[in-house]
C-alpha positions as CSV (number, residue, x, y, z in Angstrom):
1,M,0.2,38.4,-27.0
2,N,3.9,37.5,-26.4
3,C,5.4,39.5,-29.1
4,K,9.1,39.7,-30.1
5,H,8.8,42.8,-32.2
6,K,8.8,46.6,-30.3
7,K,9.0,49.7,-31.8
8,K,8.9,52.7,-29.3
9,I,7.7,55.7,-30.1
10,Q,7.5,59.0,-29.8
11,I,4.6,61.1,-29.8
12,R,4.8,64.5,-31.4
13,F,2.8,68.2,-30.5
14,G,2.2,67.9,-33.8
15,D,0.2,64.5,-33.5
16,I,-2.2,65.8,-31.6
17,D,-6.0,66.3,-32.5
18,I,-8.1,69.4,-31.2
19,I,-9.2,67.4,-28.1
20,G,-6.1,66.5,-26.7
21,H,-5.9,63.1,-28.3
22,V,-3.4,61.5,-30.9
23,N,-5.4,62.2,-34.4
24,N,-6.3,58.4,-35.5
25,G,-4.6,59.4,-39.0
26,V,-1.4,59.8,-37.2
27,Q,-1.4,56.3,-35.4
28,L,-1.8,54.9,-38.6
29,S,2.5,56.3,-39.9
30,Y,3.0,55.2,-36.1
31,L,2.3,51.0,-37.1
32,D,3.8,52.1,-40.6
33,L,7.0,52.6,-38.4
34,G,6.2,50.2,-36.2
35,R,6.2,48.0,-39.7
36,L,9.0,49.0,-41.5
37,D,11.4,48.3,-38.2
38,Y,10.0,45.3,-37.7
39,F,10.7,43.5,-41.3
40,E,14.4,45.7,-41.2
41,Q,14.9,43.9,-38.2
42,V,14.0,40.2,-39.0
43,Y,15.4,40.8,-42.6
44,G,18.7,42.1,-41.2
45,Q,19.1,45.0,-43.1
46,T,17.5,47.7,-45.2
47,I,15.0,46.4,-48.1
48,N,15.2,47.1,-51.2
49,W,11.0,47.2,-51.2
50,N,11.4,47.8,-55.7
51,D,12.4,44.3,-56.2
52,A,9.5,42.9,-53.8
53,A,7.1,44.5,-51.7
54,L,4.6,43.8,-49.1
55,I,1.9,46.5,-49.1
56,V,-1.3,46.3,-46.9
57,A,-4.2,44.9,-48.8
58,H,-6.3,45.1,-45.9
59,L,-6.7,46.3,-42.7
60,D,-8.9,46.4,-39.3
61,I,-8.2,48.8,-36.8
62,D,-10.0,49.6,-33.2
63,F,-8.9,52.6,-31.2
64,L,-9.6,51.3,-27.7
65,A,-8.6,54.2,-25.7
66,P,-6.7,57.6,-26.4
67,I,-3.4,58.2,-26.7
68,L,-2.2,61.2,-25.1
69,L,1.0,63.5,-25.6
70,K,2.4,62.4,-22.7
71,D,1.9,58.9,-22.8
72,Q,4.9,56.5,-23.1
73,I,3.7,54.1,-26.3
74,E,5.3,51.3,-28.7
75,V,4.0,49.3,-31.2
76,H,3.9,45.2,-31.2
77,T,4.3,44.0,-34.7
78,H,3.3,39.8,-34.9
79,I,3.3,37.7,-38.2
80,H,0.9,35.1,-37.1
81,K,0.5,33.4,-41.3
82,I,2.1,33.1,-44.3
83,G,0.5,32.2,-47.5
84,T,1.7,31.9,-51.1
85,K,1.2,35.3,-51.9
86,S,0.0,36.6,-48.2
87,V,1.0,38.0,-44.9
88,S,-0.9,38.1,-41.7
89,M,0.0,40.6,-39.4
90,T,-1.3,42.0,-35.7
91,Q,0.0,45.0,-34.1
92,T,-0.5,47.1,-31.0
93,I,0.1,50.3,-30.0
94,V,0.5,49.5,-26.1
95,D,1.5,51.8,-23.3
96,R,5.0,51.1,-22.0
97,I,4.2,51.7,-18.5
98,T,0.5,50.6,-17.9
99,G,1.0,47.8,-20.3
100,D,-2.8,48.8,-21.7
101,I,-3.1,48.3,-25.3
102,K,-4.4,51.6,-27.4
103,T,-5.2,50.5,-30.8
104,Q,-5.1,47.1,-31.9
105,T,-5.2,46.1,-35.6
106,T,-4.9,42.8,-38.2
107,Q,-3.6,43.1,-41.3
108,V,-3.2,41.4,-44.6
109,M,-0.3,42.5,-46.6
110,V,0.4,41.3,-50.2
111,A,3.5,40.4,-51.9
112,F,3.3,43.1,-54.9
113,S,6.0,43.6,-57.9
114,Q,7.0,47.3,-58.8
115,K,8.4,46.2,-62.1
116,L,5.5,43.6,-62.7
117,G,2.8,46.2,-61.5
118,Q,1.3,42.3,-60.1
119,S,1.3,40.8,-56.9
120,I,4.0,37.5,-56.4
121,E,4.2,35.3,-54.1
122,V,6.3,36.1,-51.1
123,P,10.5,35.4,-51.5
124,E,11.1,32.3,-50.0
125,T,14.2,34.4,-47.8
126,L,11.4,36.9,-45.9
127,K,8.8,33.5,-45.1
128,I,12.3,31.7,-43.8
129,R,13.2,34.9,-42.0
130,I,10.1,35.5,-40.0
131,R,10.0,31.5,-39.6
132,E,13.0,31.9,-37.8
133,F,12.6,35.6,-36.1
134,E,9.5,34.6,-34.7
135,D,10.7,31.3,-32.8
136,V,7.0,29.0,-34.3
137,T,6.1,27.6,-37.5
138,V,4.1,30.3,-39.4
139,G,1.8,29.4,-42.7
């Protein structure tokens, strides 16, 4: 996958479990960092998520290889589909030196209004910016 968004991740000692691997739960926080950075880069500013948020509604994750303390990793994030009320995203955690994929995910994120307490349509401005950033027609 040719991915335009990459977020370097610093592995901390506290991320490591008893057998020397980055804990699976910690890897979810790495994905969160990549996702937040993606949207801030695409949107061009910090997003006020109180107005309209994209929340993870579905996540499939495959842990393909262990991540170790000294590994140099980054999260690759790509939106491949925009629906009326949702977007579909892939994220991978990749070893920056070898290019090996350590973890891969597919996700569906739903647009949600905190004020209304319900799902809403993906804001048109965000759709436009995603399409421009990805440099393809996703939809």
